[in-house]
C-alpha positions as CSV (number, residue, x, y, z in Angstrom):
1,X,-11.5,-6.9,-33.6
2,X,-11.6,-8.8,-30.0
3,X,-8.7,-9.9,-28.3
4,X,-10.3,-11.0,-25.2
5,X,-7.6,-8.6,-23.3
6,X,-9.1,-6.1,-21.2
7,X,-8.8,-2.4,-22.2
8,X,-6.1,-0.7,-20.3
9,X,-8.4,2.2,-19.8
10,X,-11.1,-0.1,-18.2
11,X,-8.4,-1.3,-15.8
12,X,-7.7,2.1,-14.9
13,X,-11.1,2.9,-14.4
14,X,-11.9,-0.2,-12.3
15,X,-8.6,0.7,-10.4
16,X,-10.0,4.4,-9.6
17,X,-13.4,2.9,-8.7
18,X,-12.8,0.2,-6.3
19,X,-9.3,1.4,-4.9
20,X,-9.9,5.0,-4.5
21,X,-13.8,5.7,-4.6
22,X,-14.8,2.6,-2.8
23,X,-11.7,2.1,-0.5
24,X,-12.5,-1.8,-1.3
25,X,-9.6,-3.7,-0.2
26,X,-11.2,-6.8,-0.7
27,X,-11.2,-6.4,-4.7
28,X,-8.0,-5.1,-4.5
29,X,-6.5,-8.4,-5.4
30,X,-8.5,-8.8,-8.6
31,X,-7.5,-5.0,-9.5
32,X,-3.6,-4.9,-8.7
33,X,-0.6,-7.4,-9.3
34,X,0.5,-9.0,-5.7
35,X,3.8,-6.9,-6.1
36,X,3.6,-3.5,-8.0
37,X,6.2,-1.2,-8.4
38,X,5.3,2.7,-7.0
39,X,6.7,6.0,-8.4
40,X,5.8,9.3,-6.4
41,X,8.3,12.3,-6.0
42,X,9.4,10.6,-2.6
43,X,10.7,7.6,-3.9
44,X,10.4,4.4,-6.1
45,X,10.1,0.7,-5.2
46,X,8.5,-2.3,-5.2
47,X,5.4,-2.6,-3.4
48,X,3.6,-5.4,-1.8
49,X,0.0,-5.5,-2.1
50,X,-0.6,-5.9,1.6
51,X,1.4,-2.5,2.3
52,X,-0.9,-0.6,-0.6
53,X,-4.2,-2.2,1.4
54,X,-2.9,-0.8,4.4
55,X,-2.4,2.6,3.2
56,X,-5.8,2.6,1.4
57,X,-7.2,1.9,5.0
58,X,-5.8,4.7,6.5
59,X,-6.6,7.1,3.8
60,X,-10.1,6.0,3.9
61,X,-10.1,6.2,7.5
62,X,-9.0,9.7,7.5
63,X,-11.2,10.6,4.6
64,X,-14.5,8.1,4.7
65,X,-16.0,9.9,2.0
66,X,-12.8,10.4,-0.4
67,X,-13.7,10.4,-3.9
68,X,-11.5,11.0,-6.8
69,X,-13.1,12.0,-10.0
70,X,-11.4,11.4,-13.1
71,X,-11.5,14.1,-16.0
72,X,-9.9,12.0,-18.6
73,X,-8.1,8.8,-19.4
74,X,-5.5,8.7,-21.8
75,X,-3.8,5.4,-22.9
76,X,-1.1,4.5,-25.3
77,X,-0.4,0.7,-25.0
78,X,-0.4,-0.6,-21.5
79,X,-0.2,2.9,-20.1
80,X,-2.7,4.9,-18.7
81,X,-2.9,8.4,-17.4
82,X,-5.6,10.1,-15.8
83,X,-5.9,13.2,-13.4
84,X,-8.6,14.7,-11.8
85,X,-9.8,16.1,-8.7
86,X,-9.7,14.3,-4.8
87,X,-12.2,15.5,-2.3
88,X,-13.0,14.6,1.1
89,X,-13.8,15.3,5.0
90,X,-11.2,14.7,7.3
91,X,-12.6,12.9,10.2
92,X,-9.5,10.7,11.3
93,X,-6.2,10.9,12.0
94,X,-3.9,11.7,8.7
95,X,0.0,12.0,8.3
96,X,0.1,13.0,12.2
97,X,-2.8,15.3,11.9
98,X,-5.7,14.9,14.2
99,X,-9.0,15.0,12.6
100,X,-9.7,18.7,11.7
101,X,-13.2,18.2,10.1
102,X,-12.0,20.2,7.0
103,X,-12.9,19.3,3.4
104,X,-9.8,18.7,1.0
105,X,-9.8,19.5,-3.0
106,X,-6.7,18.6,-4.3
107,X,-5.8,17.7,-8.0
108,X,-3.5,14.6,-9.0
109,X,-2.3,13.1,-11.9
110,X,-1.4,9.5,-12.1
111,X,-0.1,6.8,-14.9
112,X,-0.8,3.1,-14.5
113,X,1.0,0.3,-16.3
114,X,-1.5,-2.8,-17.0
115,X,-0.2,-6.0,-17.2
116,X,-2.6,-9.2,-18.0
117,X,-5.6,-7.0,-17.2
118,X,-4.6,-5.7,-13.6
119,X,-2.4,-2.8,-12.3
120,X,1.1,-3.4,-12.1
121,X,3.0,-0.3,-11.8
122,X,1.8,3.2,-10.3
123,X,3.2,6.8,-10.7
124,X,1.3,9.4,-8.9
125,X,1.9,13.2,-8.6
126,X,-0.6,14.8,-6.5
127,X,-1.1,18.1,-4.4
128,X,0.3,17.1,-1.0
129,X,1.1,20.7,-0.1
130,X,-2.4,22.1,-0.8
131,X,-4.1,19.3,0.8
132,X,-1.7,20.0,4.1
133,X,-2.8,24.1,3.7
134,X,-6.3,22.8,3.4
135,X,-6.0,20.7,6.6
136,X,-4.7,23.7,8.3
137,X,-0.8,22.8,7.9
138,X,1.6,25.2,6.3
139,X,4.9,23.2,5.4
140,X,6.6,26.3,5.0
141,X,5.5,27.8,8.3
142,X,6.9,25.4,10.0
């Protein structure tokens, strides 16, 4: 049965491709709502799309070849979970760390809530500790 409503997994796939793999901030208006709610281990809250665009620009300046290869998408209603591996080369300043030329290879798990064909809420948990170690920083030693 065709409902005309976008498949939430297709919305999540477009989110990963447009935002993370392409870093296409111009198309983000078509993929995300103007204000999303974002959750990660450091906090929760509303995030204007303009702030998320700045965040993505920074990530892609630091890792111009950033890619997120998703292993699987699982949907339940308007929620889609996905996990995979992010890779890239550290060629720009990131989290106060000058470019190292090091490759990162980290795992991450995400959940998005889709509303009216766009991502309206995001949860993320990625291996930032592993990424910092790969960039030559050991937070436990500091």
